[in-house]
PQR file with spaces between the fields and no chain letter, atoms N, CA, C, O and H, PARSE charges and radii, in Angstrom:
ATOM       1  N    MET     1      -8.733    0.597   -1.572 -0.4000 1.5000
ATOM       2  CA   MET     1      -8.366    1.163   -2.649 -0.0000 2.0000
ATOM       3  C    MET     1      -9.093    1.389   -3.988  0.5500 1.7000
ATOM       4  O    MET     1      -9.252    0.490   -4.813 -0.5500 1.4000
ATOM       5  N    ASN     2      -9.469    2.498   -4.125 -0.4000 1.5000
ATOM       6  CA   ASN     2     -10.974    2.501   -5.487 -0.0000 2.0000
ATOM       7  C    ASN     2     -10.303    1.826   -6.537  0.5500 1.7000
ATOM       8  O    ASN     2      -9.151    1.394   -6.571 -0.5500 1.4000
ATOM       9  H    ASN     2      -9.340    3.229   -3.455  0.4000 1.0000
ATOM      10  N    LEU     3     -11.535    1.796   -7.706 -0.4000 1.5000
ATOM      11  CA   LEU     3     -10.890    1.671   -9.225 -0.0000 2.0000
ATOM      12  C    LEU     3      -9.789    2.602   -9.850  0.5500 1.7000
ATOM      13  O    LEU     3      -8.748    2.246  -10.402 -0.5500 1.4000
ATOM      14  H    LEU     3     -12.470    2.147   -7.679  0.4000 1.0000
ATOM      15  N    ASP     4     -10.358    4.145   -9.591 -0.4000 1.5000
ATOM      16  CA   ASP     4      -9.365    4.806  -10.086 -0.0000 2.0000
ATOM      17  C    ASP     4      -7.982    4.837   -9.725  0.5500 1.7000
ATOM      18  O    ASP     4      -6.966    5.114  -10.361 -0.5500 1.4000
ATOM      19  H    ASP     4     -11.204    4.433   -9.142  0.4000 1.0000
ATOM      20  N    GLU     5      -8.244    4.407   -8.286 -0.4000 1.5000
ATOM      21  CA   GLU     5      -6.343    4.439   -7.736 -0.0000 2.0000
ATOM      22  C    GLU     5      -5.760    2.697   -8.166  0.5500 1.7000
ATOM      23  O    GLU     5      -4.572    2.449   -8.374 -0.5500 1.4000
ATOM      24  H    GLU     5      -9.070    4.182   -7.769  0.4000 1.0000
ATOM      25  N    TYR     6      -6.511    1.988   -8.211 -0.4000 1.5000
ATOM      26  CA   TYR     6      -6.058    0.968   -8.773 -0.0000 2.0000
ATOM      27  C    TYR     6      -5.574    1.120  -10.719  0.5500 1.7000
ATOM      28  O    TYR     6      -4.529    0.778  -11.273 -0.5500 1.4000
ATOM      29  H    TYR     6      -7.476    2.189   -8.042  0.4000 1.0000
ATOM      30  N    ASN     7      -6.130    1.403  -10.977 -0.4000 1.5000
ATOM      31  CA   ASN     7      -6.168    1.946  -12.610 -0.0000 2.0000
ATOM      32  C    ASN     7      -4.686    2.887  -12.744  0.5500 1.7000
ATOM      33  O    ASN     7      -3.970    2.918  -13.746 -0.5500 1.4000
ATOM      34  H    ASN     7      -6.979    1.680  -10.527  0.4000 1.0000
ATOM      35  N    LYS     8      -4.498    3.486  -11.699 -0.4000 1.5000
ATOM      36  CA   LYS     8      -3.864    4.545  -11.934 -0.0000 2.0000
ATOM      37  C    LYS     8      -2.133    3.486  -11.455  0.5500 1.7000
ATOM      38  O    LYS     8      -1.115    3.547  -12.144 -0.5500 1.4000
ATOM      39  H    LYS     8      -5.079    3.460  -10.886  0.4000 1.0000
ATOM      40  N    LEU     9      -2.221    2.932  -10.615 -0.4000 1.5000
ATOM      41  CA   LEU     9      -1.352    1.854  -10.079 -0.0000 2.0000
ATOM      42  C    LEU     9      -0.810    0.930  -11.120  0.5500 1.7000
ATOM      43  O    LEU     9       0.348    0.716  -11.479 -0.5500 1.4000
ATOM      44  H    LEU     9      -3.048    2.882  -10.055  0.4000 1.0000
ATOM      45  N    PHE    10      -2.158    0.353  -11.577 -0.4000 1.5000
ATOM      46  CA   PHE    10      -1.518   -0.842  -12.723 -0.0000 2.0000
ATOM      47  C    PHE    10      -0.725   -0.270  -13.955  0.5500 1.7000
ATOM      48  O    PHE    10      -0.095   -0.980  -14.738 -0.5500 1.4000
ATOM      49  H    PHE    10      -3.098    0.526  -11.285  0.4000 1.0000
ATOM      50  N    HIS    11      -0.830    1.080  -14.032 -0.4000 1.5000
ATOM      51  CA   HIS    11      -0.323    1.950  -15.199 -0.0000 2.0000
ATOM      52  C    HIS    11       1.054    2.171  -14.669  0.5500 1.7000
ATOM      53  O    HIS    11       2.062    1.708  -15.203 -0.5500 1.4000
ATOM      54  H    HIS    11      -1.342    1.657  -13.395  0.4000 1.0000
ATOM      55  N    ASN    12       1.044    2.893  -13.602 -0.4000 1.5000
ATOM      56  CA   ASN    12       2.323    2.982  -13.136 -0.0000 2.0000
ATOM      57  C    ASN    12       3.390    1.982  -13.032  0.5500 1.7000
ATOM      58  O    ASN    12       4.543    2.292  -13.333 -0.5500 1.4000
ATOM      59  H    ASN    12       0.225    3.269  -13.168  0.4000 1.0000
ATOM      60  N    LEU    13       3.172    1.127  -12.740 -0.4000 1.5000
ATOM      61  CA   LEU    13       3.819   -0.207  -12.319 -0.0000 2.0000
ATOM      62  C    LEU    13       3.946   -1.018  -13.868  0.5500 1.7000
ATOM      63  O    LEU    13       4.504   -2.113  -13.945 -0.5500 1.4000
ATOM      64  H    LEU    13       2.235    0.875  -12.495  0.4000 1.0000
ATOM      65  N    GLU    14       3.334   -0.306  -15.113 -0.4000 1.5000
ATOM      66  CA   GLU    14       3.337   -0.756  -16.542 -0.0000 2.0000
ATOM      67  C    GLU    14       3.061   -2.161  -16.622  0.5500 1.7000
ATOM      68  O    GLU    14       3.704   -2.981  -17.276 -0.5500 1.4000
ATOM      69  H    GLU    14       2.880    0.584  -15.051  0.4000 1.0000
ATOM      70  N    LEU    15       1.894   -2.409  -15.791 -0.4000 1.5000
ATOM      71  CA   LEU    15       1.322   -3.891  -15.945 -0.0000 2.0000
ATOM      72  C    LEU    15       0.639   -4.179  -17.263  0.5500 1.7000
ATOM      73  O    LEU    15       0.645   -5.248  -17.874 -0.5500 1.4000
ATOM      74  H    LEU    15       1.371   -1.743  -15.259  0.4000 1.0000
ATOM      75  N    ASN    16      -0.194   -2.575  -17.737 -0.4000 1.5000
ATOM      76  CA   ASN    16      -0.649   -2.614  -18.886 -0.0000 2.0000
ATOM      77  C    ASN    16       0.158   -3.529  -20.253  0.5500 1.7000
ATOM      78  O    ASN    16      -0.487   -3.870  -21.245 -0.5500 1.4000
ATOM      79  H    ASN    16      -0.198   -1.707  -17.241  0.4000 1.0000
ATOM      80  N    LEU    17       1.403   -3.783  -20.114 -0.4000 1.5000
ATOM      81  CA   LEU    17       2.139   -4.160  -20.995 -0.0000 2.0000
ATOM      82  C    LEU    17       1.996   -5.361  -21.019  0.5500 1.7000
ATOM      83  O    LEU    17       2.273   -5.914  -22.084 -0.5500 1.4000
ATOM      84  H    LEU    17       1.927   -3.506  -19.309  0.4000 1.0000
ATOM      85  N    VAL    18       1.570   -6.112  -20.000 -0.4000 1.5000
ATOM      86  CA   VAL    18       1.713   -7.438  -20.067 -0.0000 2.0000
ATOM      87  C    VAL    18      -0.219   -7.833  -19.872  0.5500 1.7000
ATOM      88  O    VAL    18      -0.567   -9.003  -19.717 -0.5500 1.4000
ATOM      89  H    VAL    18       1.345   -5.663  -19.135  0.4000 1.0000
ATOM      90  N    ALA    19      -0.885   -7.100  -19.899 -0.4000 1.5000
ATOM      91  CA   ALA    19      -2.136   -7.469  -19.478 -0.0000 2.0000
ATOM      92  C    ALA    19      -2.940   -8.658  -20.217  0.5500 1.7000
ATOM      93  O    ALA    19      -3.934   -9.261  -19.813 -0.5500 1.4000
ATOM      94  H    ALA    19      -0.602   -6.149  -20.024  0.4000 1.0000
ATOM      95  N    PHE    20      -2.285   -8.803  -21.302 -0.4000 1.5000
ATOM      96  CA   PHE    20      -3.318   -9.487  -22.481 -0.0000 2.0000
ATOM      97  C    PHE    20      -2.208  -11.509  -22.226  0.5500 1.7000
ATOM      98  O    PHE    20      -2.404  -12.567  -22.825 -0.5500 1.4000
ATOM      99  H    PHE    20      -1.477   -8.313  -21.630  0.4000 1.0000
ATOM     100  N    LYS    21      -1.307  -11.210  -21.259 -0.4000 1.5000
ATOM     101  CA   LYS    21      -0.525  -12.536  -21.292 -0.0000 2.0000
ATOM     102  C    LYS    21      -1.503  -13.774  -20.293  0.5500 1.7000
ATOM     103  O    LYS    21      -2.338  -13.299  -19.523 -0.5500 1.4000
ATOM     104  H    LYS    21      -1.147  -10.351  -20.772  0.4000 1.0000
ATOM     105  N    PRO    22      -1.376  -15.039  -20.344 -0.5600 1.5000
ATOM     106  CA   PRO    22      -2.091  -15.378  -19.660  0.2800 2.0000
ATOM     107  C    PRO    22      -1.672  -15.369  -18.018  0.5500 1.7000
ATOM     108  O    PRO    22      -0.486  -15.354  -17.686 -0.5500 1.4000
ATOM     109  N    LEU    23      -2.700  -15.380  -17.092 -0.4000 1.5000
ATOM     110  CA   LEU    23      -2.324  -15.185  -15.660 -0.0000 2.0000
ATOM     111  C    LEU    23      -1.175  -16.239  -15.282  0.5500 1.7000
ATOM     112  O    LEU    23      -0.212  -15.795  -14.656 -0.5500 1.4000
ATOM     113  H    LEU    23      -3.663  -15.393  -17.361  0.4000 1.0000
ATOM     114  N    MET    24      -1.198  -17.489  -15.586 -0.4000 1.5000
ATOM     115  CA   MET    24      -0.227  -18.750  -15.185 -0.0000 2.0000
ATOM     116  C    MET    24       1.238  -17.741  -15.728  0.5500 1.7000
ATOM     117  O    MET    24       2.331  -17.806  -15.165 -0.5500 1.4000
ATOM     118  H    MET    24      -1.980  -17.850  -16.095  0.4000 1.0000
ATOM     119  N    GLU    25       0.972  -16.967  -16.761 -0.4000 1.5000
ATOM     120  CA   GLU    25       2.647  -16.641  -17.191 -0.0000 2.0000
ATOM     121  C    GLU    25       3.056  -15.308  -16.446  0.5500 1.7000
ATOM     122  O    GLU    25       4.212  -14.903  -16.567 -0.5500 1.4000
ATOM     123  H    GLU    25       0.084  -16.913  -17.218  0.4000 1.0000
ATOM     124  N    CYS    26       2.108  -14.594  -15.653 -0.4000 1.5000
ATOM     125  CA   CYS    26       2.352  -12.977  -15.346 -0.0000 2.0000
ATOM     126  C    CYS    26       2.414  -13.250  -13.690  0.5500 1.7000
ATOM     127  O    CYS    26       1.701  -12.475  -13.054 -0.5500 1.4000
ATOM     128  H    CYS    26       1.168  -14.924  -15.555  0.4000 1.0000
ATOM     129  N    ASN    27       2.966  -13.979  -13.101 -0.4000 1.5000
ATOM     130  CA   ASN    27       2.651  -14.244  -11.462 -0.0000 2.0000
ATOM     131  C    ASN    27       3.721  -13.280  -11.149  0.5500 1.7000
ATOM     132  O    ASN    27       3.388  -12.666  -10.134 -0.5500 1.4000
ATOM     133  H    ASN    27       3.546  -14.609  -13.618  0.4000 1.0000
ATOM     134  N    GLN    28       5.008  -12.838  -11.646 -0.4000 1.5000
ATOM     135  CA   GLN    28       5.658  -11.870  -10.814 -0.0000 2.0000
ATOM     136  C    GLN    28       4.885  -10.457  -10.896  0.5500 1.7000
ATOM     137  O    GLN    28       4.678   -9.582  -10.056 -0.5500 1.4000
ATOM     138  H    GLN    28       5.279  -13.336  -12.470  0.4000 1.0000
ATOM     139  N    GLU    29       4.496  -10.619  -12.454 -0.4000 1.5000
ATOM     140  CA   GLU    29       3.703   -9.063  -12.070 -0.0000 2.0000
ATOM     141  C    GLU    29       2.189   -8.815  -11.421  0.5500 1.7000
ATOM     142  O    GLU    29       1.584   -7.751  -11.281 -0.5500 1.4000
ATOM     143  H    GLU    29       4.664  -11.330  -13.137  0.4000 1.0000
ATOM     144  N    VAL    30       1.843   -9.990  -11.119 -0.4000 1.5000
ATOM     145  CA   VAL    30       0.406   -9.782  -10.200 -0.0000 2.0000
ATOM     146  C    VAL    30       1.038   -9.605   -8.958  0.5500 1.7000
ATOM     147  O    VAL    30       0.601   -8.745   -8.193 -0.5500 1.4000
ATOM     148  H    VAL    30       2.334  -10.853  -11.232  0.4000 1.0000
ATOM     149  N    LEU    31       2.156  -10.402   -8.601 -0.4000 1.5000
ATOM     150  CA   LEU    31       2.617  -10.219   -7.159 -0.0000 2.0000
ATOM     151  C    LEU    31       3.136   -8.877   -7.000  0.5500 1.7000
ATOM     152  O    LEU    31       3.211   -8.339   -5.895 -0.5500 1.4000
ATOM     153  H    LEU    31       2.512  -11.100   -9.223  0.4000 1.0000
ATOM     154  N    LYS    32       3.556   -8.233   -8.262 -0.4000 1.5000
ATOM     155  CA   LYS    32       4.125   -6.507   -7.932 -0.0000 2.0000
ATOM     156  C    LYS    32       3.098   -5.772   -7.456  0.5500 1.7000
ATOM     157  O    LYS    32       3.102   -5.020   -6.482 -0.5500 1.4000
ATOM     158  H    LYS    32       3.495   -8.670   -9.159  0.4000 1.0000
ATOM     159  N    LEU    33       1.946   -6.112   -8.427 -0.4000 1.5000
ATOM     160  CA   LEU    33       0.795   -5.439   -8.339 -0.0000 2.0000
ATOM     161  C    LEU    33      -0.069   -5.566   -6.982  0.5500 1.7000
ATOM     162  O    LEU    33      -0.718   -4.568   -6.672 -0.5500 1.4000
ATOM     163  H    LEU    33       1.943   -6.723   -9.219  0.4000 1.0000
ATOM     164  N    VAL    34      -0.140   -6.705   -6.139 -0.4000 1.5000
ATOM     165  CA   VAL    34      -0.512   -6.668   -5.188 -0.0000 2.0000
ATOM     166  C    VAL    34       0.483   -6.135   -3.915  0.5500 1.7000
ATOM     167  O    VAL    34       0.039   -5.469   -2.980 -0.5500 1.4000
ATOM     168  H    VAL    34       0.387   -7.516   -6.391  0.4000 1.0000
ATOM     169  N    ASN    35       1.834   -6.521   -4.036 -0.4000 1.5000
ATOM     170  CA   ASN    35       2.566   -5.656   -2.846 -0.0000 2.0000
ATOM     171  C    ASN    35       2.512   -4.277   -3.151  0.5500 1.7000
ATOM     172  O    ASN    35       2.487   -3.582   -2.135 -0.5500 1.4000
ATOM     173  H    ASN    35       2.195   -7.062   -4.796  0.4000 1.0000
ATOM     174  N    ALA    36       2.481   -3.529   -4.430 -0.4000 1.5000
ATOM     175  CA   ALA    36       2.410   -2.434   -4.560 -0.0000 2.0000
ATOM     176  C    ALA    36       1.165   -1.873   -4.137  0.5500 1.7000
ATOM     177  O    ALA    36       1.274   -0.816   -3.516 -0.5500 1.4000
ATOM     178  H    ALA    36       2.502   -4.094   -5.255  0.4000 1.0000
ATOM     179  N    ALA    37      -0.003   -2.318   -4.319 -0.4000 1.5000
ATOM     180  CA   ALA    37      -1.457   -2.009   -3.450 -0.0000 2.0000
ATOM     181  C    ALA    37      -1.319   -2.144   -2.012  0.5500 1.7000
ATOM     182  O    ALA    37      -1.863   -1.340   -1.255 -0.5500 1.4000
ATOM     183  H    ALA    37      -0.092   -3.177   -4.824  0.4000 1.0000
ATOM     184  N    ILE    38      -0.694   -3.017   -1.636 -0.4000 1.5000
ATOM     185  CA   ILE    38      -0.749   -3.265   -0.038 -0.0000 2.0000
ATOM     186  C    ILE    38       0.180   -2.331    0.736  0.5500 1.7000
ATOM     187  O    ILE    38      -0.178   -1.963    1.855 -0.5500 1.4000
ATOM     188  H    ILE    38      -0.252   -3.671   -2.251  0.4000 1.0000
ATOM     189  N    GLU    39       1.590   -1.831    0.121 -0.4000 1.5000
ATOM     190  CA   GLU    39       2.200   -0.874    0.605 -0.0000 2.0000
ATOM     191  C    GLU    39       1.421    0.593    0.297  0.5500 1.7000
ATOM     192  O    GLU    39       1.220    1.287    1.294 -0.5500 1.4000
ATOM     193  H    GLU    39       1.880   -2.130   -0.789  0.4000 1.0000
ATOM     194  N    ALA    40       0.955    1.132   -1.035 -0.4000 1.5000
ATOM     195  CA   ALA    40       0.144    2.294   -0.802 -0.0000 2.0000
ATOM     196  C    ALA    40      -0.920    2.161    0.282  0.5500 1.7000
ATOM     197  O    ALA    40      -1.158    3.150    0.977 -0.5500 1.4000
ATOM     198  H    ALA    40       1.118    0.568   -1.845  0.4000 1.0000
ATOM     199  N    GLU    41      -1.568    1.042    0.480 -0.4000 1.5000
ATOM     200  CA   GLU    41      -2.805    1.429    1.426 -0.0000 2.0000
ATOM     201  C    GLU    41      -2.054    1.632    2.925  0.5500 1.7000
ATOM     202  O    GLU    41      -2.456    2.468    3.734 -0.5500 1.4000
ATOM     203  H    GLU    41      -1.375    0.240   -0.085  0.4000 1.0000
ATOM     204  N    ARG    42      -0.990    0.806    3.157 -0.4000 1.5000
ATOM     205  CA   ARG    42      -0.463    1.174    4.220 -0.0000 2.0000
ATOM     206  C    ARG    42       0.534    2.671    4.865  0.5500 1.7000
ATOM     207  O    ARG    42       0.858    3.203    5.927 -0.5500 1.4000
ATOM     208  H    ARG    42      -0.664    0.126    2.500  0.4000 1.0000
ATOM     209  N    GLU    43       0.661    2.793    3.700 -0.4000 1.5000
ATOM     210  CA   GLU    43       1.322    4.268    3.760 -0.0000 2.0000
ATOM     211  C    GLU    43       0.113    5.320    4.007  0.5500 1.7000
ATOM     212  O    GLU    43       0.241    6.383    4.614 -0.5500 1.4000
ATOM     213  H    GLU    43       0.398    2.360    2.837  0.4000 1.0000
ATOM     214  N    GLU    44      -1.315    4.737    3.315 -0.4000 1.5000
ATOM     215  CA   GLU    44      -2.263    6.040    3.559 -0.0000 2.0000
ATOM     216  C    GLU    44      -2.588    5.784    5.213  0.5500 1.7000
ATOM     217  O    GLU    44      -3.074    6.743    5.814 -0.5500 1.4000
ATOM     218  H    GLU    44      -1.419    3.874    2.822  0.4000 1.0000
ATOM     219  N    CYS    45      -2.386    4.767    5.825 -0.4000 1.5000
ATOM     220  CA   CYS    45      -3.078    4.567    6.940 -0.0000 2.0000
ATOM     221  C    CYS    45      -1.957    4.916    8.038  0.5500 1.7000
ATOM     222  O    CYS    45      -2.244    5.246    9.189 -0.5500 1.4000
ATOM     223  H    CYS    45      -1.992    3.988    5.337  0.4000 1.0000
ATOM     224  N    ALA    46      -0.538    4.796    7.503 -0.4000 1.5000
ATOM     225  CA   ALA    46       0.506    5.776    8.350 -0.0000 2.0000
ATOM     226  C    ALA    46       0.152    7.033    8.425  0.5500 1.7000
ATOM     227  O    ALA    46      -0.083    7.642    9.468 -0.5500 1.4000
ATOM     228  H    ALA    46      -0.305    4.528    6.568  0.4000 1.0000
ATOM     229  N    LYS    47       0.089    7.568    7.042 -0.4000 1.5000
ATOM     230  CA   LYS    47      -0.168    9.399    7.243 -0.0000 2.0000
ATOM     231  C    LYS    47      -1.450    9.732    8.001  0.5500 1.7000
ATOM     232  O    LYS    47      -1.461   10.760    8.677 -0.5500 1.4000
ATOM     233  H    LYS    47       0.280    7.073    6.195  0.4000 1.0000
ATOM     234  N    ALA    48      -2.667    8.856    7.943 -0.4000 1.5000
ATOM     235  CA   ALA    48      -3.767    8.867    8.738 -0.0000 2.0000
ATOM     236  C    ALA    48      -3.222    9.213   10.302  0.5500 1.7000
ATOM     237  O    ALA    48      -3.449   10.253   10.920 -0.5500 1.4000
ATOM     238  H    ALA    48      -2.658    8.020    7.395  0.4000 1.0000
ATOM     239  N    CYS    49      -2.682    8.408   10.624 -0.4000 1.5000
ATOM     240  CA   CYS    49      -2.110    8.207   12.068 -0.0000 2.0000
ATOM     241  C    CYS    49      -1.444    9.532   12.478  0.5500 1.7000
ATOM     242  O    CYS    49      -1.832   10.139   13.476 -0.5500 1.4000
ATOM     243  H    CYS    49      -2.498    7.563   10.122  0.4000 1.0000
ATOM     244  N    GLU    50      -0.323   10.028   11.612 -0.4000 1.5000
ATOM     245  CA   GLU    50       0.424   11.202   11.706 -0.0000 2.0000
ATOM     246  C    GLU    50      -0.552   12.304   11.691  0.5500 1.7000
ATOM     247  O    GLU    50      -0.206   13.314   12.304 -0.5500 1.4000
ATOM     248  H    GLU    50      -0.008    9.534   10.801  0.4000 1.0000
ATOM     249  N    LEU    51      -1.709   12.314   11.111 -0.4000 1.5000
ATOM     250  CA   LEU    51      -2.542   13.930   11.133 -0.0000 2.0000
ATOM     251  C    LEU    51      -3.665   13.594   12.271  0.5500 1.7000
ATOM     252  O    LEU    51      -4.037   14.485   13.034 -0.5500 1.4000
ATOM     253  H    LEU    51      -1.990   11.494   10.613  0.4000 1.0000
ATOM     254  N    TYR    52      -4.103   12.478   12.337 -0.4000 1.5000
ATOM     255  CA   TYR    52      -5.335   12.257   13.138 -0.0000 2.0000
ATOM     256  C    TYR    52      -5.018   12.717   14.768  0.5500 1.7000
ATOM     257  O    TYR    52      -4.019   12.292   15.349 -0.5500 1.4000
ATOM     258  H    TYR    52      -3.800   11.755   11.716  0.4000 1.0000
ATOM     259  N    GLU    53      -5.860   13.510   15.329 -0.4000 1.5000
ATOM     260  CA   GLU    53      -5.928   14.235   16.380 -0.0000 2.0000
ATOM     261  C    GLU    53      -6.367   13.587   17.448  0.5500 1.7000
ATOM     262  O    GLU    53      -7.535   13.693   17.822 -0.5500 1.4000
ATOM     263  H    GLU    53      -6.671   13.856   14.856  0.4000 1.0000
ATOM     264  N    THR    54      -5.482   12.843   18.057 -0.4000 1.5000
ATOM     265  CA   THR    54      -5.932   11.861   19.290 -0.0000 2.0000
ATOM     266  C    THR    54      -6.105   12.901   20.355  0.5500 1.7000
ATOM     267  O    THR    54      -7.265   12.865   20.767 -0.5500 1.4000
ATOM     268  H    THR    54      -4.533   12.756   17.753  0.4000 1.0000
ATOM     269  N    GLY    55      -5.524   13.636   20.837 -0.4000 1.5000
ATOM     270  CA   GLY    55      -5.234   14.453   22.261 -0.0000 2.0000
ATOM     271  C    GLY    55      -3.776   13.267   22.840  0.5500 1.7000
ATOM     272  O    GLY    55      -3.239   13.418   23.938 -0.5500 1.4000
ATOM     273  H    GLY    55      -4.581   13.665   20.503  0.4000 1.0000
ATOM     274  N    LEU    56      -3.450   12.390   22.051 -0.4000 1.5000
ATOM     275  CA   LEU    56      -1.824   11.774   22.620 -0.0000 2.0000
ATOM     276  C    LEU    56      -0.712   12.485   22.076  0.5500 1.7000
ATOM     277  O    LEU    56      -0.688   13.047   20.981 -0.5500 1.4000
ATOM     278  H    LEU    56      -3.886   12.267   21.160  0.4000 1.0000
ATOM     279  N    PRO    57      -0.047   12.439   22.685 -0.5600 1.5000
ATOM     280  CA   PRO    57       1.372   12.880   22.679  0.2800 2.0000
ATOM     281  C    PRO    57       1.482   12.539   21.253  0.5500 1.7000
ATOM     282  O    PRO    57       0.988   11.493   20.830 -0.5500 1.4000
ATOM     283  N    GLU    58       2.202   13.497   20.369 -0.4000 1.5000
ATOM     284  CA   GLU    58       2.896   13.286   18.971 -0.0000 2.0000
ATOM     285  C    GLU    58       3.426   11.936   18.768  0.5500 1.7000
ATOM     286  O    GLU    58       3.105   11.183   17.849 -0.5500 1.4000
ATOM     287  H    GLU    58       2.603   14.347   20.713  0.4000 1.0000
ATOM     288  N    PHE    59       4.416   11.652   19.874 -0.4000 1.5000
ATOM     289  CA   PHE    59       5.332   10.564   19.919 -0.0000 2.0000
ATOM     290  C    PHE    59       4.298    9.197   19.607  0.5500 1.7000
ATOM     291  O    PHE    59       4.638    8.231   18.925 -0.5500 1.4000
ATOM     292  H    PHE    59       4.677   12.264   20.620  0.4000 1.0000
ATOM     293  N    TYR    60       3.210    9.335   20.154 -0.4000 1.5000
ATOM     294  CA   TYR    60       2.399    7.805   19.807 -0.0000 2.0000
ATOM     295  C    TYR    60       2.109    8.065   18.623  0.5500 1.7000
ATOM     296  O    TYR    60       2.859    7.353   17.956 -0.5500 1.4000
ATOM     297  H    TYR    60       2.933   10.120   20.708  0.4000 1.0000
ATOM     298  N    ALA    61       1.464    8.666   17.940 -0.4000 1.5000
ATOM     299  CA   ALA    61       0.961    9.132   16.614 -0.0000 2.0000
ATOM     300  C    ALA    61       2.093    8.928   15.622  0.5500 1.7000
ATOM     301  O    ALA    61       1.744    8.760   14.454 -0.5500 1.4000
ATOM     302  H    ALA    61       0.854    9.244   18.482  0.4000 1.0000
ATOM     303  N    GLN    62       3.335    8.917   15.886 -0.4000 1.5000
ATOM     304  CA   GLN    62       4.649    8.846   15.153 -0.0000 2.0000
ATOM     305  C    GLN    62       4.910    7.606   15.194  0.5500 1.7000
ATOM     306  O    GLN    62       5.333    7.053   14.178 -0.5500 1.4000
ATOM     307  H    GLN    62       3.618    9.053   16.836  0.4000 1.0000
ATOM     308  N    THR    63       4.724    6.935   16.315 -0.4000 1.5000
ATOM     309  CA   THR    63       5.316    5.891   16.603 -0.0000 2.0000
ATOM     310  C    THR    63       4.256    4.835   15.984  0.5500 1.7000
ATOM     311  O    THR    63       4.730    4.096   15.120 -0.5500 1.4000
ATOM     312  H    THR    63       4.381    7.384   17.140  0.4000 1.0000
ATOM     313  N    LEU    64       3.271    4.707   16.213 -0.4000 1.5000
ATOM     314  CA   LEU    64       2.086    3.877   15.234 -0.0000 2.0000
ATOM     315  C    LEU    64       2.299    3.898   13.638  0.5500 1.7000
ATOM     316  O    LEU    64       2.164    2.922   12.899 -0.5500 1.4000
ATOM     317  H    LEU    64       2.886    5.307   16.914  0.4000 1.0000
ATOM     318  N    ALA    65       2.702    5.362   13.205 -0.4000 1.5000
ATOM     319  CA   ALA    65       3.135    5.425   11.649 -0.0000 2.0000
ATOM     320  C    ALA    65       3.831    4.794   11.344  0.5500 1.7000
ATOM     321  O    ALA    65       3.640    4.198   10.284 -0.5500 1.4000
ATOM     322  H    ALA    65       2.811    6.155   13.805  0.4000 1.0000
ATOM     323  N    ARG    66       5.292    4.518   12.261 -0.4000 1.5000
ATOM     324  CA   ARG    66       6.327    3.725   12.103 -0.0000 2.0000
ATOM     325  C    ARG    66       6.157    2.273   12.338  0.5500 1.7000
ATOM     326  O    ARG    66       6.936    1.567   11.697 -0.5500 1.4000
ATOM     327  H    ARG    66       5.447    5.002   13.122  0.4000 1.0000
ATOM     328  N    VAL    67       5.298    1.655   13.127 -0.4000 1.5000
ATOM     329  CA   VAL    67       4.670    0.524   12.982 -0.0000 2.0000
ATOM     330  C    VAL    67       4.005    0.108   11.894  0.5500 1.7000
ATOM     331  O    VAL    67       4.394   -0.912   11.327 -0.5500 1.4000
ATOM     332  H    VAL    67       4.665    2.228   13.648  0.4000 1.0000
ATOM     333  N    ILE    68       3.115    0.678   11.511 -0.4000 1.5000
ATOM     334  CA   ILE    68       2.542    0.242   10.249 -0.0000 2.0000
ATOM     335  C    ILE    68       3.557    0.331    9.102  0.5500 1.7000
ATOM     336  O    ILE    68       3.672   -0.613    8.319 -0.5500 1.4000
ATOM     337  H    ILE    68       2.799    1.507   11.972  0.4000 1.0000
ATOM     338  N    ARG    69       4.169    1.252    9.004 -0.4000 1.5000
ATOM     339  CA   ARG    69       5.038    1.017    7.846 -0.0000 2.0000
ATOM     340  C    ARG    69       6.068   -0.024    7.848  0.5500 1.7000
ATOM     341  O    ARG    69       6.578   -0.528    6.847 -0.5500 1.4000
ATOM     342  H    ARG    69       4.076    2.018    9.639  0.4000 1.0000
ATOM     343  N    ALA    70       6.292   -0.265    8.937 -0.4000 1.5000
ATOM     344  CA   ALA    70       7.374   -1.727    9.205 -0.0000 2.0000
ATOM     345  C    ALA    70       6.660   -2.867    9.060  0.5500 1.7000
ATOM     346  O    ALA    70       7.271   -3.860    8.663 -0.5500 1.4000
ATOM     347  H    ALA    70       5.878    0.145    9.749  0.4000 1.0000
ATOM     348  N    ARG    71       5.093   -2.975    9.374 -0.4000 1.5000
ATOM     349  CA   ARG    71       4.581   -4.073    9.296 -0.0000 2.0000
ATOM     350  C    ARG    71       4.656   -4.860   10.415  0.5500 1.7000
ATOM     351  O    ARG    71       4.193   -5.999   10.364 -0.5500 1.4000
ATOM     352  H    ARG    71       4.597   -2.169    9.696  0.4000 1.0000
ATOM     353  N    TRP    72       5.160   -4.447   11.413 -0.4000 1.5000
ATOM     354  CA   TRP    72       5.461   -4.779   13.090 -0.0000 2.0000
ATOM     355  C    TRP    72       3.532   -5.284   13.340  0.5500 1.7000
ATOM     356  O    TRP    72       2.457   -4.695   13.228 -0.5500 1.4000
ATOM     357  H    TRP    72       5.536   -3.521   11.455  0.4000 1.0000
ATOM     358  N    ILE    73       3.924   -6.505   13.673 -0.4000 1.5000
ATOM     359  CA   ILE    73       2.748   -7.057   13.989 -0.0000 2.0000
ATOM     360  C    ILE    73       2.795   -7.633   15.442  0.5500 1.7000
ATOM     361  O    ILE    73       3.565   -8.592   15.397 -0.5500 1.4000
ATOM     362  H    ILE    73       4.797   -6.984   13.764  0.4000 1.0000
ATOM     363  N    HIS    74       2.359   -7.488   16.594 -0.4000 1.5000
ATOM     364  CA   HIS    74       2.471   -8.143   18.178 -0.0000 2.0000
ATOM     365  C    HIS    74       1.821   -9.318   18.058  0.5500 1.7000
ATOM     366  O    HIS    74       0.676   -9.457   17.629 -0.5500 1.4000
ATOM     367  H    HIS    74       1.734   -6.709   16.631  0.4000 1.0000
ATOM     368  N    ASP    75       2.664  -10.296   18.497 -0.4000 1.5000
ATOM     369  CA   ASP    75       2.118  -11.633   18.535 -0.0000 2.0000
ATOM     370  C    ASP    75       1.550  -11.541   19.911  0.5500 1.7000
ATOM     371  O    ASP    75       0.956  -12.502   20.399 -0.5500 1.4000
ATOM     372  H    ASP    75       3.595  -10.183   18.846  0.4000 1.0000
């Protein structure tokens, strides 16, 4: 995520309204920002899988995108 994307996310989540609170008093807002950034990045990765021409059947790209969105990790 680049700085412009971060700033847009920061304002979209209205975290600018708590920007001057001491860090220890805004754990929930910080967590909200971190989770939103992770979700946005995950979605971009999933979209890349859907659009990427791999030469494999479309089923595989769609499955990989679903796995990324679901945060599934194989042990």
